[in-house]
N, C-alpha and C positions, 0 to 999 in steps of 0.2 A: 455808212449804211443807210440807204432811203427812208425815208418814212412808209410804211406800208398804208394802204388807202383802199376801202371796197365801196365801189357805187353799187346799190342793190336797189334796180327801178323796178317798181310794181304799176304794169299797164293794168289798172284798175278792172277786173272783170274780163279779162281777155283771155278765157280759157279756149282749151283746144280737142276737147273730145270727153265723150260721156266717160263716167267712172262703171264698173261693176254695180253700184249703189243706185246709178242715177233715178232708174226709174222709182224706188221709194221717195224721192223726192218730186217727184210727177217732171223729170228731166229727162226721159230717155231720148237718144238722138242729138241731143243737145250738142252744137260746137260752136264757138261763137267766131272762133278765126276762120272756119270753115265759110261762116254766114258771109262775112266780110270780104271772102275771095269771089263771091256772085257780083260784087260791085264793080264797075267800072272807074269807080274814084280810087281804088287800091294800087297803091304803087309805091311797093317796101324793098328795094334792090338792098338796101343794107341788112335789113332785119333776112331777107333771102339769103345774101351770101353768109352770113352767120350760122345759116341751118335751120331757120325756124320751122322749114317746111321737110326737113328731113328727121322732123322727130317722129317716134314710131307713132303709128296709127294715129296721125295726123289728119288724115284724109282731104288733104286739098293742097292747092298751090304744085309747085314744081319744085322738086329736092334739088339741089346743086351738087356737081361732082365731087368737090373739097369745099365745105365749110371752113369758114375762118374763124370759129367758136366750137366748145365743146356743147352738145346740144342733149336735152333729154326732156322728160315731163315728170310732173311729180303729182302724187294723188293724194288727197285732203282726208287725213286720219280720223280728225274732230267730227262731230256729228250736227253738220252744220252746212252753210253757203252763204255767210253773209260777210261783211268786212271786217266787223271786230275778230270773229274766232279766225278768218284766214292770216290777218296780219299776225295774231297772236301766233298763230303756228308757223308762220314764215319765221320768229322770233324765238322759237323753240318751244314754245307752252300748248299742248293738245289738249281740246275739251272734249271728254268722252258725253258730256249731258249738252243738248243744245240750249241757245239761249232762249229764254219764253217768247212766244207772240201772240198775236191776240188778234186772229180772225175774227171775233168777235166785238171787238174795242175793249177797252179797259173796264174794272170792274166799276160799278156804280158807287161803290163806297172811297175808292181811290178819287175817282172822279169828283166827288163830292168835297174830300178833304182837300182836293188840289184848290179848288175855287175858292174855298174859306181862305188857303193860306195865302192865295194869288190876289183875292177880291175882283176876279173877273170871270164872267160864265165861259164855260166849254163849249164850243161848236163841233159838230161833226162828231168825234170819236168814232172811228170806224177805219177799214183798211181803204183807202182812196189813191188817186193819181196827185202829184205832187202841183200839178198846174191845173188840173180840174176842179181841185179842191177851195184854192183860191177864187177861181172863178165862180163855184156854186155857192161859197159863204163869205165871198170878200163886202157883199153889198152888208150881209149882218153883222160882220165883223165891226165894219166902221160905225153903224148903227149903235150897237151893244158894247163897243171896247173890249169884247169877248176874244177869245183864243180859241184858233181854228187847229184842234188838236186832232191828228189822227196817225194813222200806222201804215204797214204794209206787210208783204210775206215775211219782212226782215224784223230781227228784235229790236224796235224802233218804238220812240213817241216822239212824233214831230209837231213842231209847234209854231204855225203861222201867224202872220201878223204883219199890216201894213206900215211901213216905218213912219209913213205921218202920223197915225195914230199911238204906236207905240217904236219908240226908237229901240235900235238894234242893242244897246247896253243896256236897256230896262227888259228887252225881251231874252237876252242871256241871264240875267238876273233870275228872271220868271225860270228859265231852264234849269237854274241851280239849283232851284225850289225842286223841281221835279226830279231831279237827279238824286238829291238827298232823299226823296220819297221812295223812289224806283229801285229797290233793293233786294236781296233775298234771291230765292230759287224760283218762288213764284211770280215775283214784281220785277226783279233785277236784269232789264232790258239792256243789249249792248250798247244803246245810244240812246241818249237825248239829242235832237236834232233841232236848231234855229232857224226859222226858213222865214227870213223878212224878204218882205217886195213892196214895189212900190205900184203906183197908177191908179187910176179908177176906172169901174167896171164898164166894159167887161176888159179893159186892156192894162190887166195885171203881168208884172214883171219880176222874176223874183230875182234878187240881187246876189252880187257874192260875197255877203256878208252873214251868209250861212255860218253856222258856228256847231260844231259836234260835242257832247260830254259825254263821255265813254265812260266804263266799269274801269275801275281800277283792274289791271289785270292780277289774277288771286295768286301767283307765283311768281318769281323771278324771271325775267327773258332774257335773251342775248342783249338787249339793250343794257339791261342792270348791270350785267358782267362785266359788258365793255367799259362801261363808264365807272364800276369799281377798279377795273385794272388800269383806271387813267386815260383812257383813251376817250377820242372825241366821238359822239354820237349825236349826229346831226339830222334832224327831221325836216325834210321836206314837204309841203302839202298836208293832209290831214294827218301824217305820222303821228305830231305831237298829240292831238283832239285822241286818235285812235287808242293810245296809251296812256290816255288822261295823263300827258307829261312826263311820266314814269319813265325813268331812264334817258331821259334827252337830255343832253348838254348845250345844244344849240337849235334854234327851230324858226322856222320862215313858211309863210301859209302861199299859196297859190292863187292868183285870180283864174289859170287857167291852165290846160296841159302845157300850152308854148310857154307861159309863164314860169310855169314847176320846171320847164327845162333849162329855160334861160338861169333860173337858180342853179340849176346843177352844173350847168357850164360856168359859172362863178365860182362853184365850189371846188371844180377842177381846176379853175386857174388860182386855187390858194393852196397852203402848206397849211396841210393838217395830217394827224395819224388817227386813224379810225372809220369809224362807216359812214357815208352818206346814206341815207334811207328816204327813198323819194316815192311818193305816191303821186299818181296822176289819175285822177277821178272824173275828169270828162269824158273818159269811155264808158263808165258806168251811169252818172249822173245825167248826162244830156243825151246819150245814142242807145245804150242798153236798154235802159227802163221806158224809151220812148220807142221802140221796135225799128229806129233807123238805121237801117244797114250802109245807106250809103254814105251817113253823118261819121257812124263808125268809121268805115273804110277810109275816108277822108280823114279823122283825125288820127288813125295810124299810119296814113301819109305823110301828115306834117310831122309826128314824132320821129319817123324814119328820117326825115331830112334833117332834125336836129341830133338826131343819133349819131349822123355822120360827122358834126362837126364835134362831136363828144370824142370821137373814136381816138382821133390824132391828140388829143389833149391828154391822154392817159398816158402815165409815167411807167417806168420798168417794172415797180414792184405795186401797181394797181391791179385790182381785179375788178369787172363789172360781172354782173348778174343781173338778168332780166327776166322777168317773172309775173305773174298775176296772183290775185286772191282767192278768185272764184271765178265763173262766168255768170255770162248775163246776155246770152244767145239775142241778139234783136229779130229775128227771122222765124222765131216760134211766136203762136198766139199770145204766149205768159209775157209782161213786162217784168215779172220779177227775175231775181238772180236765179242760176241756173248751178248744178251739181254737176261739176266737169273738172277733167284733171287741167292742171296749168303747165303752159312752157316753160323750161328753165335752158336760158343761153347763159353762159359763162366764157368772159372772152379777156384777154390779157397778154401781155407779153411772156408769160410765166404759163400760160394755160394750151395745152396742147389742141391744136387745130383739129377739126373733125373728128371728134373723140364723141362716140353716143352713149351717153350714162342712162339709156334706157327709161324705164319708171322706175321713179322712187317712191316709196311706200308711205312716204310724207313728207310734207314741206318743211318739217323742221329738220331737214337731212342737211338743208340750205345754211340753217342757224349754226349746226354743227358744223358744219366746213367753214364757215366766216370766224366762226369760235377758234377754232383750230390753226386758221392762217394766220392769226394774231397772236397764238400761243397762250390763250385763255382758257385755262380749266373751268368750261360752267357747266353747272348741275343745270342742264336744258335736255331735251328731248330730242331724237334723232341720231344717226348716224353719219360721219362726216366723207364727204366721198372727195377729198382734197387731193390726196394721192392719186386717185384716180385720174385728175384733171391736171397735177402739174406736170411740167417737161422734166 
């Protein structure tokens, strides 16, 4: 019998339409996928043939008569719209309480203690655009040797510094100090993020040496359960960081979406039994947050081309799932994540083509489905739809 493999690809932020409670999050009307269909740079024949525009209420694109995949959408049950909570739910862990955010900056007592522990001055300490903050504080950072610390609408504490002043390894050590301090219900942000950059004012460029330091998941996830069962759990891109390494047997980071898909193609050519969990963050980081509709559309087009290479590499017992972790509609005034349904495409030789999964009540249904496929009795949330989609 051939080894079973599951490839789970997360198109980071590629939501497909508002949820009933989107207005509570300030996201009424958001639809990231629909925003991209307005661009002349969108050309996704592979995703289209699989059925991405057949998804219920997707409200964009042209449905195809006979999709090659099972298709549907998933609602987020967790109270949030960020990367950490979204991925935890995809892995079977629902978060009823949102992670803390800091729209007015972090508390003065924390900042003072952080400065004392690092021996460096904190600059900014408020919500800011990642590209604008280094332009506005870059000169002061160089003059003082300080740390540009900022946040966003997400549960994050971001630390930027010029690599010429603070090398990445030193910045990572500083982030580890922040991670140890930012715990508990009041301060426990989802991620501490190192944001190194290079250059001289005003021509600063963020580098690919970004590194995320996440909270440990508060309970076992699908990854823990698969690993305990002796299966491979391969993290491609930010997956290792998002789960703080918990439950991961092998990892590789991405320099770009294209690089992440090259890693995925590499693993598709290897023999392993288990899960290859892929995050493609450029959609979110480079295009969603910057309200770049054309850039987002072009990135989807690039992904579609690499997806076309992946499909023929899938073996008889392989399953492929394509989804997202939240939205980040690049066509709205907001540059923040958006509370949206996420698409769900399921593909493989054993999957019923053109099967409509409708709307799942939680992302965790996907985790339950993967666990059942591997025969693992996992103590995670979600209801498996495996028997619905298998031929």
